[in-house]
N, C-alpha and C positions, 0 to 999 in steps of 0.2 A: 284726661286728668292725670294719667300716669306720666305723660311726657313732661309735665310741669316739675317733676322731681329730678334734680340733677344728679343725685347720688344713687348709684346702683344698689347700695345697701338699703337706702330708704325705699326704693321700689320693691325690693324683696320683702322688707318688713311689712309694707303695705299689702302686698299680695298675700303673704302668709296670714296677716290679720283678716283680710277679706275672706280667705278660705276658712279660717276659724269661725268667724261670725256666720258665714254661710252654713257651715256644718251645724252650729248651734241652732240656727233658725230652722234648718231642715229637720233636725231631731225634734225640736219643739212642735213644728208643724205636723209631724207624723204622729207624735204621741199625745199632744195636748190640743192644739188648735192650729189650722182649721180642718185638717184632713179627717179626723174622726167625725166631726159634725157634718161634713159634706157627705161622707159615706152613709150616715144615718138618714140625712135628708133625701138622698137619692134612692135609698131603699124604701122609705115610707111614702114619700110624695111622688116619686117617679116610677117606683116599682123596679128599679134597677138594682140587681144584687151582684156584686163582683165576687162574692164568696170570701171577702176579706173580713177580718175581725173588726168589731166596732171601735176598738182602741188597741193600738199596738203597745206591747210591753217594752221594757228597756231594750232587750236584745233585738226585738223586731224593729224598733226604731233605729238602732245602730245599723242593722243590716240595710234598711232602706236608705239611711244617710250615706253609708259607704257606697251603695249603688249609684246614688246621685252625685256624690263628691268625686268619685274616681274619674269620670270623664272631665269634670271641672278641673281637677288637679293636673291631669295630663295636659290640658289646654294651658293652664297657668304656668306649668313647668316649661312647656315649649315656649311660652311667651317670655319667660325670664331667661332661659338658656339660649334662645335663638341668637342674640347679638354676641354672646360669648363664643358660641360654636362658630359663627361666621368669622370672628376675630381670630380664633385659634387656627382655622383653616388658612386665613390670610397670612398669619405668622408662620405657619408651616411652609407655605409657598415662599415667603421671604427668606427663611432660613435655608431652604434648598437653593435659592438664587445666590445667597451669599456664599454658600458652600462651593458653588460653581464659579465664583468670582464675579458675579453680576450684582452690582450694587444699585442698579437703577430701579429696583422694586420699591414701590411706596403704596400705602393703604389710604384710600379715599374715604373719609368719614367726617361727619359734622356733629358727632355726639359731644355732650358736655359733661359726661360723668367720668368715672375712673377709667372706663374703657377708652373714652375719647382722649384722656390724658396719656394713656399707654400708646395709643395710635400716634399721637403727636410726637412722643418721645422716640418711637420707632422710626418715624419719618425723619426726625432730626438726626438720629444715628445713621440712617442711610445717606443723608446729605453729607454728614461728616466723613463717612467712609468714602463717598464718591470724591470729595475734595482731596482727601488724603491720598487716594489712589492716583488722582490726576497729578498731584504734586510729586508723588513718588515716580510716576511715569516720566514726568519732566526731568526729575533729578537723574533717573536712570539713563535717559536720553543724553543729558548733559555729560554724565560720567562716561558713558560709552563713547561719546564724541571725543572727550579728552583722552581717554585711554587709547582709542583707535589712532589718534593723531600724535600721540607722544612719540618722541624718537627712541624711547626705551622699549626694547623688544620684550613683550610680555607673553608668557606661555603658561596656561593652567592645565594640569593633567589630573586625571582621576586615579583611583587606586590601582587600576590595571596599566597605567602609564599612557593612556590614550588622551589626546589633546581634546579638551572640552571648550577652550576659548583661547584665541590668539589674536593679537592686534595686527595692524598693517605692517609695522616694523618687523614683527616676528615672521610674518609670511614672506617678506622680502629677504630676510636674513637666512631662513631655513628652507624655503620652498619656491624661490623665484617668483614671489608674489601670489602664488596659488594658496587656496585655503588649506589649513592644517587640521580642521575639525575631524575628529575620528581617527587620525593617524597615530601610530605608535611613535612616541617621541624618541625613544631610545633608537629605534630603527631609523628614524629620520636623521639622527645625529651620526649615522654610520659614515656619511660622506663629509662630515665636518672635521676640522683639525683635531688631532688626538688630544691635545692639551684641553680643548673645550669639552670633549667627551669625558675625560677624566675628572674635570672640575664638576660637571653635572652629576656624574656617578658618585663623587665624593659627598655630595649632599650638604656642603657647607659654603659659606660665602668665600669668594676668591677674587683676586685681581690677576689677570693673566694676559699674556701677549701671544697672539697666534698669527701665522702667515695666512693672509686672505686677500684675494683680488690683486695679487702681485705685490703686496706690501705687508707691513706689520700693522696689526690692529690690536689695540688694548681694550679689554672688556672688564667691567666690574660685574661679577655674577652674584646675585642675591637670591637665596632660596628659603622658602618658608613652607611648613606643612600646617594644615588646618582642616576643619570639618565644615563642609558646605552641604546643607540640607541633610545632615546626619551622616554624610559619607566623607571619607578622607580624600583630600585633594592636596596637590603640591603646586606652588606658584614659583616660577623662575623668571627673574628679571635680568636681562642682558643690556647693560648700558655701555655704549661706546665712549671710551675715555681718552682716545688718542688726541683729539683736538683740545680737550680740556687740559690734559697733562702737558701738551705742548705750550699752551698759554701759561700754565703755572710754571713750567720750566723756564720760559722766557722771563716771566716776572721775577723768578728766583734769581736768575743770572743778573738781571738788572739791579736787584737788591744787593747781590754780592758785589757787583762792580761799584755801586754807590758806597757801600761800607768800606771796601778796600781803598777806593779813591780818597774817601774822607780820612781814613787812618794814615795813608801814605802822605797826604798833604799835611796832616798834623805833625808827622815826623820829619818829612823832607824839607818843609819850609824852615823849621828851626835849624836843621843841619846846614842848609844852604846859607842861612843868615850867619850862623856861627863860623862856617868856613870862610865867608867873606870877612868877618870880623877878625878871625885868626890871621888871615893873609895880611890885613891892614896892620895888625899889631906886629907881625913879623917884619913888615916893610919899615915900620917906625923903630924897630929894634926893641920893642917892649915885650920881652920874653917872659916876664914874671906872670902875666895873665894867661899865657898860652896853655899851661896844664889844665886850668879850669875849663877853657874852651874845648880842649880835646876830650876832657872827662865828660862834659855835657853831650858832645857829639857821640861819644861811645855809649852813653846811657840811652840816648834816643835811638841809636842803631840797635842796641840790645832789645829795647821795647818793640821796635819794628820786627826784629827777628823772632821774638816770642809771639807776636801777633800772627806773622806768616806761618810759624810752626803750628799754632793752634788750628788754623784753617787746613793745613796739610794733614794734621792728625785726624781731623774730621773726614777729609776726603779719602784718606788711605787707612781707614780703620781696619785692622786685621780681623780675619774671621775668628770668632771665639773658640777656645779649646776647652769645653766643659769637662770637668772631672769631679769626683766626689769630694766634698769640702767638709771637714770637721768644723763645727760651729765655734767652739771656744777659742781655738787659735786664730780663726778668722776675725772674731770680734775683738780679741786682744790686739791684733795688728791694726784693726780699724780705729781702736781707741787711742793709739799712738798718734794718729793724724788729726782727730777731731773729737770734740766732747759731745756726748749724748747720753740719754737715759734709756736703758733697755726696759721696756714696759711689758714684756711677755716672757713666758718660759722659753728656754732654748729647745727647739724641736728635737725629738729623738732621731728622726731621719736626717742623714747628712744632706747638705745642699748639692746641687749639680749645676755648676756654672764655671766660667773663667774667673778665677779669684781676682786677678789683677784688674780686669775690666770692671767687674761689679764693685770692687773696692773703690775704684776711681769714681764710679757713678755715685756711690753712697757718700764719699768725701765731698763731692760737689754739692749734693743735695743737703747735707748737714751744714756745709758752709753757707749755702743760700738761706737755710733756716735761721742761722745766727745773724746773717746780714739783714734779715727781715725786721729786726728789732725785737725778736723774741728773747725772753730771759734764757740764760744758759740752761737752767733746769727745766725749761719748757720745750726743749728740743729732744725728741724721743725717737727710738726705733723699735718696731714690733715685728716679730716673726710669727706668721700664722700659717699653718698647713691646712689647705683646703683640697681634699681629695688627693689628686696626683699633682697638685700645684702648690707652690709656696708664694705667699704674699708678704712682701717686705714693705712696711709702712714707715715713712719718715714724716713726722708731724712737728709743727711748731705752734707757738701762741702769738704769732705776729698779726698783722692786719688782714692777711689773706689776699685774694686777688679779685678784681672786678670780673664780671662776666666776659667783657671784651678781652681782657688779658688772658683769662682761662682758655678762651677759644683759640688763642694764637700763641700761647707760651711755648708750645712744643715745636713750633715752626722754626726752621733754621734762620738765623740772622735776625730774629725778633727779640728785642730787649727793651726793657723799661729803664735801664741804667744808662746814664750818659756815657760811661766808659765801657759798657758791656759789648761783647761781640755777638751775643745772641746764639752762642753755640753750646752753652752748658746743658740746658734741658734737651736741645736737639741731639746732642751727642749721647746723652743718657737714653733717649728714645731709640737711637740707632743701635746702641749696645744691647738694650733689653730686647728689641725686636729681632736682632741677630741671634739671640738665645732662644727664640721661639716664644717670647713672652709679650707682655703689654705693659704700658705705663699710663697712669691716669692721675689727674690733678683734681682736687675738690676742696672747697672751703669747709672747715669744721663748724659744727653748729655752735660750739662754745667759743668760737673765734680762732683764727689761725688757718694754716694750710696743711693738707695731707697729700703727700705724693705716694702712690701705691705702685709697686713693681710686682707683677705676677709672672713668676718663672716656673718652668716645669721642674719636677723633682727627680727626673731621670731622662734618659734618652728616649726619643720617640721616632 
């Protein structure tokens, strides 16, 4: 009858009710009927005297009831708690298995009460954990396969500098293909080129060229620190850039040749045509038109000379000579060449750069800002001190740049203008990086473009 109840709570209520009714019946049977009558009948008719009173009082009835109900209560309690106890033991074993990383544990049961629902949820959790672990194992295998076979040398070291992970490229680069696990990475680099050791000890990203295997090899070193399983680790990535740089160099030279050829053709073709026309006019004796022909030839020659001079200035950029720069005279001089709004306070610290070179950069940037279609009062310059660096921002309210143009605008010879040489921003980048700084382009949220120059505020 008890198994017909699906709810564990219903079963417990039923058993408690049964115990209560049993207690009441026992108390009534001891104090009222039939036990007193049976004792009287056995004494008078059978002559059997147990020495018990003819009728139990209240306390005697309670004592007898407790004596009878105690074993019954123990049995009922065992009956109620037995499935709960078995489930708790099973769950204890499951938790221990999960702690050890074994998710194959499941509980077999066909109960249809709350315990059965808990068992089904537990088994579903185990199945989910097993599937997730299997997926995780497959992803780890895929990731390890990719990392092991990537041409980038990867070395992971712990806080003591010992290698905890290295891929195939790292083993071939540093240890002739043998394992690096457990080795001290600093000691391992003792046989490597000095430039590579210094770059690793510097702890920052670097692009370096070293002598290796009888030739020059260019590496890009990327270093990051992070915590793995609560412990500090350091990741070093060594990427061979020689072949990629060679391809980029060839592509750049091809682009240079195309640009120069185009510009030479645009200038030499008119010069050749005009020279022929001038010779024909001279042959016919028509000298009145010759000055105009020669003036046009001179104009095209001057344009070609300016074009070649621009490329020469980019290729032969002198090393900057940074000195302390007072801001007010520098800004007054800049204002003579271009119009802009100063949108920040003048820093108290003087600048530290080559005034002529940075002035030329700012003139070109402000000129580009005006040519973007921005209103004159929308072109601004801001000077912001950030720690030991100075950020100069040139902003406009033009249309900004597309993502494609932003990604290539700083490359030499890239231009969106039909008559542009593609050297303005590239020259700015060259000058800023020669000062030990960086240049960045970004669209403004309110519309327009912002060019940021980050320069050191002193010698380093």
